[in-house]
Each structure stands twice: as C-alpha cells, then as structure tokens.
C-alpha positions in Angstrom: 77.4 -34.1 14.9 73.5 -34.0 14.4 71.2 -35.0 17.3 68.9 -38.0 17.0 65.4 -37.1 16.1 62.7 -37.8 18.8 59.9 -40.1 17.7 56.5 -40.4 19.1 54.2 -43.2 18.0 50.4 -43.8 18.7 47.5 -45.6 17.1 44.3 -44.1 16.1 40.9 -46.0 15.3 37.3 -45.2 14.6 34.6 -47.9 14.5 32.0 -45.2 14.2 33.6 -43.8 10.9 34.7 -47.4 9.9 38.3 -46.3 9.9 40.7 -49.2 10.7 43.5 -48.8 13.1 46.4 -46.5 11.8 49.7 -45.9 13.2 51.0 -42.4 13.5 54.6 -41.6 13.9 55.6 -38.0 14.9 59.3 -36.8 14.3 60.1 -34.0 16.5 56.6 -33.2 17.3 55.5 -29.7 18.5 55.0 -29.8 22.4 51.9 -27.7 21.8 50.2 -30.1 19.7 46.5 -31.0 21.0 43.9 -33.5 20.0 42.1 -30.7 18.3 45.1 -30.3 16.0 45.3 -34.0 15.5 41.6 -34.3 14.2 42.2 -31.4 11.9 45.3 -32.9 10.5 43.9 -36.4 10.1 40.5 -35.5 8.6 40.8 -32.1 6.8 37.8 -32.9 4.6 35.8 -35.1 6.9 32.0 -34.6 6.4 31.1 -34.2 10.2 32.2 -31.1 11.7 35.2 -31.5 14.1 33.0 -30.6 17.1 31.1 -33.6 16.5 34.1 -35.9 17.1 35.9 -36.7 20.2 38.7 -39.2 21.3 38.6 -41.7 24.1 41.4 -43.5 25.8 40.6 -46.7 27.4 36.9 -45.7 27.4 37.7 -42.3 29.1 36.7 -39.3 27.0 39.3 -36.8 26.4 38.9 -32.9 25.9 39.9 -31.5 22.5 42.3 -29.4 24.3 44.3 -32.1 25.7 48.0 -31.9 24.8 49.3 -34.9 22.9 52.7 -34.8 24.4 52.5 -33.4 27.7 49.6 -35.6 29.1 50.9 -38.4 31.1 48.0 -40.6 30.4 48.7 -40.7 26.6 51.9 -42.7 26.6 53.8 -43.7 23.4 52.0 -46.6 21.5 48.7 -45.7 23.1 45.4 -46.4 21.1 43.0 -43.3 20.8 39.5 -44.0 19.5 37.7 -41.5 17.6 33.9 -41.3 18.1 31.0 -39.4 16.8 29.1 -37.4 19.3 25.4 -37.9 19.0 23.2 -34.9 20.1 19.8 -35.3 21.8 18.5 -38.4 23.3 17.4 -36.7 26.7 19.0 -34.4 29.1 19.7 -31.8 26.4 16.4 -29.8 26.8 14.5 -31.8 24.3 11.2 -33.5 24.5 10.8 -35.6 27.7 7.2 -37.1 27.2 6.2 -35.1 30.3 2.9 -32.9 30.1 4.5 -30.2 32.2 7.6 -29.3 34.1 6.1 -30.5 37.3 5.3 -33.9 35.8 8.9 -34.1 34.6 10.1 -33.3 38.1 7.8 -35.7 39.7 9.3 -38.5 37.5 12.4 -38.2 40.0 10.7 -37.2 43.1 10.1 -40.6 44.3 12.8 -42.9 44.5 12.2 -46.0 42.8 12.8 -49.2 44.9 16.0 -51.1 43.9 15.5 -54.2 41.9 16.1 -57.3 44.0 18.5 -59.9 42.6 16.5 -63.1 42.5 19.9 -65.1 42.8 20.8 -63.2 46.0 17.4 -63.5 47.4 17.5 -67.1 46.8 20.9 -67.5 48.5 20.0 -65.4 51.5 16.8 -67.8 52.0 19.1 -70.8 52.1 22.2 -69.7 53.9 20.7 -67.2 56.5 18.2 -67.5 59.5 14.6 -66.7 58.4 14.5 -64.7 61.7 17.6 -62.8 62.3 19.0 -62.9 58.7 22.3 -63.9 60.0 24.4 -66.7 58.3 23.3 -70.3 59.4 25.4 -71.7 62.3 24.7 -74.8 64.4 22.6 -75.4 66.2 20.2 -75.0 63.1 16.5 -75.9 63.3 13.5 -76.0 60.7 9.8 -75.4 61.5 7.3 -78.0 60.3 6.9 -75.8 57.1 10.7 -76.2 56.2 11.9 -72.7 57.1 15.5 -72.4 58.4 16.4 -70.8 61.6 19.3 -70.4 63.9 18.0 -72.1 67.1 19.3 -69.4 69.4 17.4 -66.7 67.6 14.3 -68.5 67.5 14.2 -69.4 71.1 15.0 -65.9 72.1 12.1 -64.5 70.0 9.9 -67.0 71.8 11.1 -65.9 75.1 10.8 -62.4 74.5 7.3 -62.9 72.8 8.3 -60.9 69.7 8.0 -63.7 67.0 6.7 -62.2 63.7 3.1 -62.9 62.8 4.0 -65.2 59.8 5.6 -67.7 62.4 2.9 -67.5 65.0 2.3 -71.3 64.7 5.6 -71.9 66.4 4.7 -72.2 70.1 7.8 -73.9 71.6 10.5 -76.4 71.2 8.0 -79.1 70.1 7.4 -77.1 67.0 11.2 -77.1 66.1 13.0 -79.9 64.3 16.9 -79.9 65.0 18.6 -80.6 61.8 22.4 -81.5 60.9 23.9 -79.7 58.0 27.0 -81.2 56.3 29.6 -78.5 56.1 31.9 -78.2 53.0 35.4 -78.3 54.2 37.2 -75.1 53.3 33.9 -73.7 52.1 33.8 -70.7 54.4 33.4 -67.4 52.6 33.6 -64.1 54.3 33.1 -66.0 57.6 29.9 -67.6 56.5 29.7 -71.5 56.3 28.5 -73.3 53.4 26.8 -76.8 53.3 26.3 -79.6 51.0 24.7 -83.1 50.5 26.8 -85.6 52.3 26.1 -88.2 49.7 26.1 -86.4 46.3 28.3 -83.3 47.3 25.4 -80.9 45.9 25.8 -77.5 47.3 23.1 -76.3 49.8 22.2 -73.0 47.9 18.8 -73.4 46.4 19.7 -74.9 43.1 18.7 -78.4 44.4 15.9 -79.7 46.6 16.8 -81.0 49.9 14.9 -82.9 52.6 15.4 -83.2 56.4 14.4 -86.4 58.2 12.3 -85.6 61.2 13.6 -88.5 63.4 17.3 -87.8 63.3 17.6 -84.4 61.6 20.1 -85.5 58.8 19.7 -83.7 55.6 20.2 -84.9 52.1 19.5 -83.8 48.5 16.6 -85.4 46.5 19.3 -86.8 44.3 20.8 -88.6 47.3 17.7 -90.1 48.3 17.1 -91.2 44.6 20.6 -92.7 44.2 20.7 -94.5 47.4 17.4 -95.9 47.9 17.0 -96.9 51.7 14.4 -96.9 54.5 17.1 -96.0 56.9 19.1 -92.8 57.3 22.2 -93.0 55.2 24.3 -91.7 58.1 23.0 -92.8 61.6 21.0 -95.6 59.8 17.8 -94.8 61.8 14.7 -96.2 60.1 12.3 -93.6 58.8 9.1 -93.4 56.5 8.4 -91.2 53.4 6.1 -89.1 55.7 9.1 -88.3 57.9 10.8 -86.3 55.1 10.3 -82.5 55.2 11.2 -80.5 52.3 13.3 -77.5 53.1 12.3 -74.1 51.4 9.9 -75.9 49.2 7.9 -74.7 46.4 4.5 -72.9 46.9 2.6 -76.2 46.4 4.8 -78.1 48.7 4.4 -75.6 51.6 0.7 -75.6 51.2 0.8 -79.5 51.5 2.7 -79.1 54.8 0.4 -76.4 55.9 -2.6 -78.7 55.4 -0.7 -81.5 57.3 0.1 -79.0 60.2 -3.7 -77.9 60.5 -4.7 -81.6 60.6 -2.4 -82.4 63.4 -3.6 -79.4 65.4 -7.2 -80.5 64.8 -6.3 -84.1 66.0 -4.6 -82.7 69.2 -7.7 -80.3 69.8 -10.1 -83.3 69.5 -7.8 -85.3 72.0 -8.0 -82.8 74.8 -10.2 -83.9 77.7 -13.4 -81.9 78.2 -13.7 -80.1 81.5 -17.1 -78.6 80.9 -19.9 -81.0 80.5 -23.4 -80.0 79.8 -26.4 -81.9 81.1 -27.0 -85.1 79.4 -23.5 -85.1 77.6 -21.2 -87.9 77.8 -17.7 -87.5 79.3 -14.9 -88.9 77.1 -11.4 -90.1 78.3 -10.3 -90.8 81.8 -13.2 -88.5 83.1 -15.9 -91.0 81.7 -16.2 -92.6 85.3 -16.7 -89.1 87.1 -20.3 -88.3 87.6 -21.2 -85.2 89.2 -24.6 -84.1 90.6 -27.8 -84.4 88.4 -25.8 -83.9 85.2 -25.2 -87.4 84.9 -28.6 -88.8 86.1 -27.5 -88.9 89.8 -29.9 -87.3 92.2 -28.8 -85.2 95.1 -29.6 -88.1 97.4 -27.4 -90.4 95.7 -29.9 -92.3 93.8 -29.4 -92.8 90.2 -32.0 -91.7 87.8 -32.5 -94.2 85.1 -35.1 -92.1 83.3 -34.3 -90.6 79.9 -35.8 -87.4 80.8 -34.3 -84.3 82.4 -32.8 -84.9 85.8 -34.9 -83.6 88.9 -33.1 -80.6 90.7 -32.6 -81.7 94.5 -34.6 -80.2 97.1 -34.3 -80.8 101.0 -37.9 -81.0 101.4 -38.1 -84.1 99.0 -36.4 -86.2 101.6 -37.6 -84.6 104.8 -38.7 -87.0 107.8 -42.4 -87.9 107.9 -43.1 -85.9 111.1 -41.1 -82.9 110.2 -42.3 -79.6 109.2 -40.9 -78.9 105.8 -40.1 -75.2 106.3 -38.2 -75.8 109.5 -36.3 -78.9 107.8 -35.5 -76.8 104.8 -34.0 -74.1 107.0 -31.4 -76.2 108.3 -30.0 -76.4 104.6 -30.7 -72.8 103.8 -29.3 -69.5 105.4 -32.4 -67.3 105.7 -35.5 -66.0 104.2 -34.2 -63.4 101.7 -37.3 -61.2 102.3 -36.3 -60.5 105.9 -32.5 -60.8 105.9 -29.6 -59.8 103.6 -26.0 -60.9 103.2 -22.9 -59.1 104.0 -19.2 -59.8 103.4 -18.8 -61.1 107.0 -22.2 -62.7 107.7 -24.9 -64.3 105.6 -27.8 -63.8 107.8 -27.8 -60.6 109.8 -31.5 -59.2 110.3 -32.3 -55.8 108.9 -31.6 -52.9 111.1 -28.8 -54.5 113.1 -26.1 -53.7 110.6 
C-alpha cells in the first residue's frame, strides 16, 4: 500500500515586480529547500539578479538561507512577499552632503530635542497643575490670568517662597480663585480625573473655551453660557456680571487683556494707600487729613496756626522768651549745651571736655 504524499502549500506575491499572488503547492518537498532555491525556481530568467531580491513574512525580512520547511515561522498557507533591494540612499558609504568626516560626525554629535506633540502639550495644560505638573485634583484654583493650579501645591510654594518668577504676581490667598470642576462619572483614566461642562457635557480638554465665575467658582463652557443665557450661575444661582467671568487658559490676546486688568487693579490699590510721609506744604489724604504735625501744615511750634501762603517759620525758643529774660539763658533751658565746649557720649549728653 502506497503512503499518502505530503503536501505543503504557501502563497507568494511581489508588488515591486507587479506579480500577483500565486499559490505554490509542494508534493514531498526536499527538507533542505531554502528561500534562495525558491527564488531560482520561480524566476529563472528574471532580469534583476537574485541577490537584488529578498522575501519578507508579515513585514519581517528573511534571509536567503532560511529553510522553507524547517522554519517554524513559515507555516503552511503563509504568504511570502518578494521585494526589490534598493542599494544606496545613505548608510552605504555614499554621499552624505557633509564637507568632511568631522562635519558628518558632528551631525550626530548633538542630540536633537524631541519634538513635542502639540496635543499632549495642550492636554497637560488643561489636566495638570501649572506648578507641580501633577493631575488636577480638588481643591483646584486659578489665578487672575486663568492658569490652573492644585491649591495645595500653590500654597506650599508661597510658604516656601520658591514660586517661579512667571507667577510672581501671586502674593497670597487673595490672588487665588477657588473653582469647582464638574467631574465626568467613570472618566478616570490611569488615576487621573477628567472634567466636563455641567451644562453641555463638553470635555475640559482644551478643545473648547471655558470660563470660571469669580464669585462662586463654578466653571462652564462658552457654549453653555451661550445656550442658557442668564445673569445668575446655572448651578448655585448666584448673580454675576460679565466682568466676573475669567477665561481659563485663554489665548495670548485674552491673557494680555487679563494682564492689563490686573495692572489696573494694582494701580488703583496703590493709589488708595494712605500716605505716611508728607512733605512740607503737601496735603494729607484719607483718614490722616485731620492730623497736622509741626510746621509742615502751617502750625508753628507755639501752637499758633500760620495762615500765610509762604514757607512756615522754624520754631526757636528765643522767639517766645519772656520780656525780661536773657535769650541765651532762656534758650539753654531747651538745649543741651554749647557744642563748642561739650560733646555727647552714649551715657551723657553734656559732659565737659577733659572729664571723660
């Protein structure tokens, strides 16, 4: 009784040579058959030399000496692809465009910075704290320019006085605005929390514009404000005006507008401070307007107000000396001594020379 012949079938294709897929069936094949033998048998009169062709399986190049039957990766019904091997193109000792070998080596001496994916950069700005770069988690705050922070990280930086220079305008808690972000239920990804607009459901990821209300801290998308027009917060119903809305991570133009508003507020605050140092003839503003000191406000040393518009006269004791008093003796009551005859020490103001 004759044994049943062994059959081995594979498919071969070659887009480079414009050869359609062909099915090859081997009956009792030679176990020493290699891919090199396969190329020779398939294309005996092919115009490119055989060393210019190579097989791949699932995109992985195969050596010409790979056995066809004894290789576990080439299973029955596998599809082998035949490619043309193109020489040159760099890395083969050809032209590099470099003027010398040093220039060629210097091309790879300095590591080029990795390109930053703009989508990842945008997501990081909206989902992470601008200070610690950790995922946002309540309590969350924004500054008056619309930057997002974890409150704990920002307060810690203020206490340790290591706040970066770009945030130097943040001086304390009064410069923070606590906000309430609506969390997406089931939206946690790798431990990070995702947020959304509580009205429209738009995701808080930088693809849409969001505003925070200063008074209550609730955050809505611009579309939410547009669809539900109201002068009260859509959650807590607290009244607000248009100037109470702060854009979060706004454009460069919007941030510049917020910066100008911040400088105006600082200017008004400085103008409202009470002046402590008043020059001669100046007017005191605020609650210190009624406090008059010495001759700086037209008051003479003897308590008599000077109504003249000219400079006030400096007080001298001899100006109010009694009629029969010697002016020098009277003045000595109010002065320590004659500077020509005495000098001061740390313990006494009028020790005669030669006694100390």
